[in-house]
N, C-alpha and C positions, 0 to 999 in steps of 0.2 A: 553126470557130465562134470568134468574137471576143467576149470579155466586155468590156462597157463599163459601169463602175460609175457611179452617179448621185450628185450632190451631194458629200458628204464621205466617201464610201465608198471603200475600198481593197480590191482583190482580192489575196490573198497565197497562196503555196503553201509548205507546210512544207518545211524542210530536214531531211532524214533524220538521226536521231540515230545515234551510234555504237552498234554492236551488241555491242561488247566494252568492258570497263573498261580503265583505264590499265594494270592488271596482267595483262590478257589474258583475263579471265573473260568468257565468252559470256553475254549477257543476252537471254532470250527477249522477244519483243515485249510479252507480258503484264506483264513486270517493268519495262519502260521507261516513263518518264514521257512524257506528251504533249509534243512539242517546242514551245517558245515562240519559236523563231527561224524566220523565214520570208523568202522572197524576194518582193518586190512585183512582181505581174504586170500590174496595171492600176490607174490612179488616176482618181477622179472629178474634175470641174472645180471643185469648191468652190462658192462663191457665198454668198448670204444664207440662213442656216438659223436658224430661231427668232429672227429679228431681229438676228443677229450675222453679220458678214462672215467667212467661213472661207476662208483661203488655204491651198492644199495645199503642204505642206512636203516630203513624200516624193515620189519619182518612180519610174517603172518601172525595175526592176533593183536597187533598194536592198535591202539586207539589214536586217531590223528585228527587234526584240524586242517582243512584244505581251502584253497581259493574258491570263492563263491561260484564263479562261472567256469570252473575248470572241468575238463574231461568230457567223456561221452557216456550217456546212459544207455544201458541195455537191460532187457528182460529175458532171462533164461530160465526155463522150467518154472515159471511163475514167480521167480525171485528177481528183484531189481538190483543191478550192480552199476557202478561207475568205474570206468577205466581212465586213470589220470597218469601224468608223468610224475616221477618222484619230486621234481622241482616245483610242482604245484602244491606239495604238502608244506604247510607253514610251521607245524609243530607236532610233537608227540605229546599225548596226554598221559601222565603217569599218576 
């Protein structure tokens, strides 16, 4: 199945956080914060949204940081994805 986001939407997939601290202490998943770094899986085409021209800056394969409570989570074929607006992306990681 292929995800094709519409307008200014971006499909991202979380990058798993480390399960141990720098000093080697194991952190159970309940103690870990929700990761805010993700890989871009698919990007919408942009266009005119609410009277403004939106050009898509991110592209498939980019690693991004995004707002903590942004987007909607979905599980498709056993994989977890989040669909967010491009404006919820705070930075690209290079």
